VOGU-3710 file (C-alpha; in Angstrom, 3 decimals, decimal comma):
1> tshrggyshe> 4,599/-42,157/2,213  3,825/-40,702/-1,250  5,949/-39,015/-3,904  4,428/-35,537/-2,572  6,289/-34,019/0,320  9,099/-35,968/0,188  10,615/-38,990/2,286  11,710/-38,914/5,847  13,756/-42,067/6,747  13,545/-40,543/10,618
11> avvcalqrcg> 9,834/-40,185/10,456  9,257/-44,010/9,345  11,483/-45,248/11,987  9,678/-42,861/14,410  6,341/-44,435/13,472  7,537/-48,232/13,465  9,840/-47,927/16,731  7,695/-45,326/18,957  4,142/-45,201/17,428  3,328/-48,936/17,221
21> irhidtakry> 2,503/-48,283/13,346  2,659/-51,365/11,650  0,877/-50,443/8,341  3,438/-49,125/5,642  1,585/-47,968/2,511  3,588/-47,002/-0,347  3,674/-47,479/-4,273  6,447/-47,951/-7,127  5,182/-44,650/-8,285  6,513/-42,864/-4,942
31> gcesllqkai> 10,382/-43,862/-5,382  10,775/-44,821/-1,801  10,493/-48,823/-1,607  14,360/-49,368/-1,460  14,688/-46,614/1,322  11,683/-48,370/3,148  13,625/-51,618/3,159  16,591/-49,432/4,792  14,097/-47,929/7,393  12,356/-51,426/8,423
41> kesgvkredl> 15,686/-52,867/8,976  16,770/-50,141/11,245  13,529/-50,456/13,106  14,247/-53,778/14,230  10,192/-54,552/13,681  10,006/-58,344/12,382  8,743/-58,577/8,876  5,639/-61,006/10,125  4,698/-57,893/12,327  4,248/-55,579/9,471
51> wittklwynd> 1,484/-55,115/6,785  3,022/-53,898/4,050  1,180/-52,289/1,006  2,392/-51,570/-2,322  0,756/-50,263/-5,660  1,297/-51,031/-9,596  1,846/-48,036/-11,445  0,079/-47,865/-14,954  3,406/-48,523/-16,942  3,528/-51,707/-15,822
61> ygyentkkac> -0,048/-53,044/-16,465  -0,661/-56,019/-18,441  -0,441/-59,601/-17,477  3,578/-60,239/-17,738  4,361/-56,911/-16,594  2,403/-56,975/-13,456  3,787/-60,256/-12,294  7,526/-58,789/-12,895  6,680/-55,340/-11,251  5,322/-57,386/-8,397
71> lescerlgve> 8,948/-59,613/-7,996  10,844/-55,955/-8,694  8,863/-54,205/-5,678  9,365/-57,042/-3,385  12,964/-56,951/-4,104  13,271/-53,199/-3,487  11,402/-53,670/-0,243  13,550/-56,565/0,860  10,675/-58,570/1,088  9,225/-62,295/0,002
81> yldlylihwp> 5,920/-61,223/-0,177  3,382/-58,240/0,085  0,517/-57,821/2,511  -1,556/-56,237/-0,170  -0,947/-54,963/-3,742  -3,118/-52,620/-5,176  -3,841/-51,742/-9,148  -2,888/-47,935/-8,514  -5,148/-46,201/-10,958  -8,092/-47,190/-13,472
91> dahvpgksnr> -6,714/-45,584/-16,482  -4,307/-47,746/-18,452  -2,866/-45,635/-21,074  -2,320/-48,434/-23,338  -2,648/-47,502/-27,101  -5,111/-49,988/-29,277  -6,307/-51,357/-26,222  -9,612/-50,285/-23,970  -9,006/-49,716/-20,098  -11,405/-52,631/-19,387
101> evraetwram> -9,271/-55,043/-21,456  -6,202/-53,772/-19,809  -7,590/-54,100/-15,910  -8,918/-56,972/-16,513  -5,667/-58,687/-18,141  -3,583/-56,842/-15,428  -6,239/-58,418/-12,792  -5,646/-61,869/-14,111  -2,039/-61,781/-12,811  -2,769/-60,235/-9,548
111> eelyekglcr> -5,207/-63,254/-9,024  -2,215/-65,556/-9,949  0,049/-63,481/-7,722  -2,240/-63,793/-4,988  -2,894/-67,561/-5,230  0,765/-68,337/-5,542  0,622/-66,394/-1,875  3,264/-63,576/-3,320  0,275/-61,134/-2,442  -1,341/-61,933/0,850
121> sigvsnflis> -4,455/-60,120/-0,708  -5,068/-58,000/-3,988  -6,951/-54,817/-4,507  -7,362/-51,692/-6,461  -6,965/-48,012/-5,948  -9,062/-44,973/-7,112  -11,793/-47,447/-8,592  -15,434/-46,338/-8,753  -18,385/-48,517/-8,825  -18,177/-48,473/-12,641
131> hleqlkedcm> -14,426/-49,878/-12,694  -15,255/-52,384/-10,062  -18,415/-53,664/-11,820  -16,336/-54,661/-15,011  -14,008/-55,940/-12,716  -16,423/-58,237/-11,390  -17,627/-59,480/-14,859  -14,342/-60,030/-16,454  -12,440/-61,986/-13,409  -12,709/-64,397/-10,827
141> iiphvnqvey> -11,702/-62,872/-7,414  -13,523/-59,655/-6,365  -11,001/-56,938/-4,828  -9,974/-57,240/-1,188  -9,514/-53,484/-0,753  -10,129/-50,021/-2,784  -8,102/-47,267/-1,552  -9,959/-44,113/-2,419  -9,568/-40,051/-1,244  -11,980/-39,615/1,780
151> hpfqrpqelv> -12,147/-36,658/3,782  -14,501/-34,404/5,117  -14,806/-32,726/1,659  -14,893/-35,933/-0,335  -17,006/-38,614/1,265  -18,152/-41,105/-1,565  -21,282/-42,657/0,444  -22,344/-44,539/-2,439  -18,963/-46,093/-3,029  -18,652/-46,718/0,241
161> dycrsrdivf> -21,713/-48,550/0,589  -21,153/-50,611/-2,726  -17,894/-51,967/-1,214  -19,198/-52,947/2,186  -22,090/-54,762/0,345  -19,499/-56,731/-1,354  -16,883/-57,467/1,125  -14,468/-54,866/-0,267  -12,543/-53,094/2,516  -12,821/-49,446/1,629
171> egycplakge> -9,595/-47,728/2,606  -9,250/-43,692/2,985  -6,712/-41,698/1,957  -5,863/-38,008/1,981  -8,108/-37,688/5,417  -6,982/-34,118/5,868  -7,645/-33,135/2,568  -3,766/-32,197/2,176  -4,349/-29,800/5,004  -7,317/-28,369/3,517
181> alshpaviql> -9,790/-29,404/6,324  -7,529/-28,030/9,063  -8,601/-24,408/8,512  -11,924/-24,907/8,173  -14,321/-23,384/10,887  -16,137/-26,387/11,768  -13,090/-28,202/12,185  -11,230/-25,802/14,228  -14,538/-25,489/16,326  -14,648/-29,162/17,043
191> akkygrtpaq> -10,946/-29,030/17,852  -11,615/-26,696/20,358  -14,622/-28,792/21,916  -12,607/-31,851/22,086  -9,125/-30,547/23,139  -7,763/-31,945/19,997  -5,707/-30,786/16,988  -7,849/-30,188/13,678  -6,030/-33,467/12,283  -6,853/-35,458/14,723
201> icirwsiqng> -10,501/-34,665/14,707  -10,681/-35,381/10,818  -9,190/-38,919/11,497  -11,170/-39,562/14,196  -14,275/-38,454/11,959  -12,913/-40,968/9,266  -12,649/-43,764/11,622  -15,920/-43,367/13,416  -17,548/-43,481/9,371  -15,891/-47,186/9,408
211> ivtipkstra> -12,736/-46,129/7,252  -9,667/-47,703/7,141  -7,774/-44,276/7,358  -4,223/-43,866/6,286  -2,488/-40,430/7,232  1,047/-39,419/5,746  3,279/-37,163/7,736  7,178/-36,643/6,985  7,068/-35,251/10,481  7,892/-37,487/13,733
221> eriqenckvf> 5,797/-35,397/15,980  2,741/-35,206/13,270  2,597/-38,836/13,210  2,373/-39,433/16,901  -0,587/-36,805/16,696  -2,170/-38,640/14,186  -2,084/-41,656/16,451  -3,456/-40,361/19,308  -7,265/-40,787/18,323  -8,167/-43,737/19,932
231> dftlaeedve> -8,877/-42,287/23,329  -11,760/-40,264/22,522  -15,211/-40,466/20,556  -16,773/-37,872/18,514  -20,616/-37,325/19,471  -23,146/-38,315/16,892  -24,142/-34,711/16,076  -20,659/-33,756/15,407  -19,869/-36,455/13,182  -22,913/-35,416/11,071
241> ilngmhdgrh> -21,439/-31,879/10,955  -18,390/-32,996/9,450  -20,421/-35,718/6,939  -22,196/-32,448/5,931  -19,312/-31,033/4,572  -19,205/-32,906/1,464  -18,668/-30,663/-1,654  -17,315/-33,289/-3,863  -13,744/-31,583/-4,271  -10,824/-33,750/-4,646
251> vswdpsliv> -7,647/-32,863/-3,451  -5,819/-35,931/-5,259  -6,764/-37,385/-8,443  -10,228/-37,665/-9,937  -11,261/-40,906/-11,474  -14,896/-39,966/-12,588  -13,878/-39,579/-16,187  -11,912/-42,783/-16,514  -13,984/-45,089/-18,443
//
């Protein structure tokens, strides 16, 4: 789910009931946590079978604010714990305090939420190596996950390697580059070669690169299409073709200017 493209109750219920999806990725910023509670109940899927990720928006950064925001997200989602809670963005926007100070203070609250079991795992989103290095120096627990933009035009391999070397799971969002990758000639050519859709080619490529991949759609038929990527494999030379499309462009936020 996200704040772009709206929210679809039908799509979430379909994903849970008909597609076997069990990971829901949302955020306070998206404004649909309460709506998800309704969709989850209607789906009939048990809470213990779900993996629910939500995110802390920068308006709630800081030690006490973070703990309060987590409880409020749980209440909106209708759950007693989160499987994964992420700091959404490295920029804190707090007057008189550096981003590093606020991130460290916020992360200490995240660590406490983890130790109490309110969050089964904790992580960050849109963090670069510099942000992760600072957090490592300032805090006790290394983030379990870093969720970052990842698609054929934005393949930050140095960051992927850094995360892997420190046991941080790298999770990639926008695998279709918000649709921009679907019209690229190389993607279209591979789709024809494998008898698949361009979206399936991009998602399969991301998975074969070892990335936890989270495509988004508000259309039930697209969600079903996105799931059908486990019965074929891209040849190594075709993975390399897609790897070679990296040009550094962002279709979402660019955290490179955040200190």
